[in-house]
N, C-alpha and C positions, 0 to 999 in steps of 0.2 A: 215521283216525289217532287221533282222540280216544278212540275205543273201545279201541284198542290201548294207549294210554297209561294209560287207566283200568284195564285188565286187569293191566298190569305193576305199577301202583301197588298194586292190591288184593293181588297175589301176594306182594309184598315188605313192604308196610306195613299191610295189612289194608284193609277197606272204608272208603270215604270217610265222614266224619262226616255223619250225616243232617241235613237241614233240614226244618222243618215247612212244609207247604203252606198253602193257603187256610184261614183260621180258620173252624171250625165250632162251637167251644166258647168261650163268652164267659168263664165263670168255672170253671176246672178244679177249684178248691177245693170247689165245690158237689158234685163227684162223689167226692171222697175224704174229706170230712168230713160227718158227719150233721147235720141241722138240728134245732134246738129247735122246740117247738110254735109259737113266734112267727116262725119262719123264719130266725132268726139261727143262726150256726154254733156247735155245741157245742165246749167247750174242756176242757182237762185239769183245770180248776178246778171243773167242774160236779159236782154231787152227783146221782148216778143213782138214779132210783126205778123203773126198769125196764131190763132188759138184753135185747139181741137175741141169742138163743141159736140153736144149730143144731137140726136135727131128729134123732131122732124126738120126737114129743110124749109127755109133756107138758113135760119140762124139758130135753131134749137133753143134750149132753155139754160143749159149749164155748160161751162167750160172746165176742162181739167188739164193741168200741166204736170208732168212727171220730171222733176229736176233734182240735181245733186246738191246737197247742203255741204257747208264747209267741214262738218264733222264726219262726212262720208255716208250719212244717212240719205234717204230719198224722201222728198216732199212731193206728195201727190195732192194737188189743189182741187177744190170744188168751188167754182166761182159763178156768180149770177149777175144779171144786169145791175149796174152799168158796166160790169167787167173791168173795173179799175183796181185800185189798191184794196187789200183785204178789208172787208166790212162785215162784221158778224150780223149786223142788223139787216143786211141784204140776204142773209142765209149762207154767206160764204163759209167755207170750212176746208177741211183737208185731213190727210193722214200722213204719218211718218213711218217709214219702213227702214229696218236695219238688217244688214247681213251679219249673222252671228258667227263667232269662231267655230261653233259646232256645225256649221253648214246649213242652218235654217234661216229663212227670211221671215222676220216678224213685224207686225204692226206694234209700235210702242206707244203711239199717241194718236188721238183723233179729236176733231172738233167739228161741230155743226151748229146750225142756227137754232136747234132745239134745246141746246144747253148753254148757259152763260159761263162755262168753264171748260178747260182742257180736260179730256178724259185719258187716263193712263191705263194701259193694259199691263198688269203686273202678274207675276208668277215665276218668271225666269229668275233664278238665283235664290228662290225661297221655296224650293221643293216642287215647283211647277215648271211650265214651259212658256207662259205668255201666249199671245195670239200668233200662232204659226200659220203663215200663208203657204209656204212650200219649202222644200229642201233642194240641195244641189243634186239629189238623187232622183229627181222627177222622172218616172218611167214613161215610155211611149207604148200605147196599146193596152194599158191597164192603169188602174188607180194605185197610188201609194197611200195607205191609210194609217192613221194614228189617232190617239186621243190626247188632245191638248188640255192643259189645266191652267186656268187663268181667272182673272177678275178685272172688271173695269172700275177704276177708282179715281178720286179727285187729286191724288198726289202719287208721285212715282215710288215713294218709300213705303206705301201701305203694305201690310202683311195680313190680308183677310183670308177667310176660308175660300178655297179655290173651287170653281165650277169645272165640270168636264165638258169638253166640246169635241165631238167627232169631227175629224178633219181629213180631207183627202185631196190629192192633187195629181196632175199628169202633164206631160209635155207633148203637144201635138201640132201638126201643121194645119192651120185653120184659115178659112176663107172669110175675109171681111170686105164689106162694101164701103169704100172711102168716097167722099165728095170733095173736090171734083175729080180726083185721080182715078177712080174706078176700083176694080177688084184688086185686092192684094192678098196673097197667101203668106201668112206670118207664122213663124215658130212661136207658139203661145203656150203659156202655163195656165191651166184651168185649175182654180182652187175653190174648194167648198168648205164652209165653216158652219157647223150646226150648233144649236143651243142645248143639245143633249149628248150623251155618250154613245148614241146609236141613231141611225136615221129613223128607225121605227118609233123611238121615244121622243123625237124632237118635234118642235112646233114652228121653228123658223130656221132659215138657212140663207146665207149670203154666198153668192158665187162671183168670183173675180177672174178676169182674163188679163194676163200680163204678157204683152207681145214684145219680142226682141226688137229693140230700136224705137219702141213707142211707149213703153211703160204701161200704165193702166189704160186699157182700151174699152173695157166693158165691165159693168157691175150689175148684178141682179139680186133681188130680194124675193124669196119664196116663203110661203106660209101655208097654213091649213084652212084659210078662209077662201071660199069660192068667189066671192065678189071682190074684185080688185079695187082698192081705195083710190087709185089714181085715175082721173077721168080721161086723160089723154094717153093711156097706156098703149092703145093700139097704134097710135101715131109714132110712138117712140120705139116700138118693138120691131126688130128684125131677127129672124131665126138664124143662129149660127150653130156650129157643131157643139154638142153637149148642152145646148140651151133647152133642156127638157126637164120635166118633173123627175126628181130623184126616185119617186115611187108613186103609186096611186094615192090620191087624196091630197096632193100638193098642187098649189096654184101660184102663178106669178103675181107678185104684188107691186113690183117696181123694177125699172130697168133704165140704164143709161149706157149708150154706145158712143164713145168719143172718137168718131171717125168722120165727122163733119168739119172739115178744115176751113176756117173763116179768116180772111185777112183782117188785120186791125191796125190802128195807129200804134206806133212804138209804145209798148206797155211793159212796165216792170213786173216781174213775177210777184203775184200777190201772196207774200209770205204770211201765214196765219200767226196770230199772236193771242 
């Protein structure tokens, strides 16, 4: 009977709101904000003397910083040449992540050069979940799966019909190649977000890697098109653990791996606006 009731509820009202399980992550901020040399969390007020850029060597194409904002959220920047203050015309952007009281880490806002406005991920507090990246219950050796319910809107107070997004995440020790430091093994959360309520019915997926002490270290976009639209994809790509198609018929469309550490002149964090 309970199974039937749950099926009817999901049919008419969407999936039940997820709850976190047994805690495996003590401090989720340590995975979404990079650490200073003394181990403290970097903030939007820091002056940067090096930037983590993507590959290929020597300079890559994009830089990303994961820093703590004054309200306790994390800003993860996406910066392009000339790598100065935030400039949307250069393609600069970023995303804001927050740790919720319910134990889930969500993306609440994003901006990129393709849109002349901030995009808000809504759903939390209005019968949905918002964009969930991971929870403090991330398991090792298997995926934690849930269905997120959300919508991307132009203002934070929107109350639209919510879409369902199959989401899964896990916590693993993963090998990354850093330049010039060499190989590092990092405790890393791998998170996947699909555009449908199951892998089989989805046409797009984003995979993010959040490493303890480094924040966002890698992002991948996967789709159903065999021909990748990015001409230099082979130069950017390095295989790391779990960087595989989720099923047959999926192809890598884009990737950024922010492990190319490049010194720079003292630079303020490019806070997006």
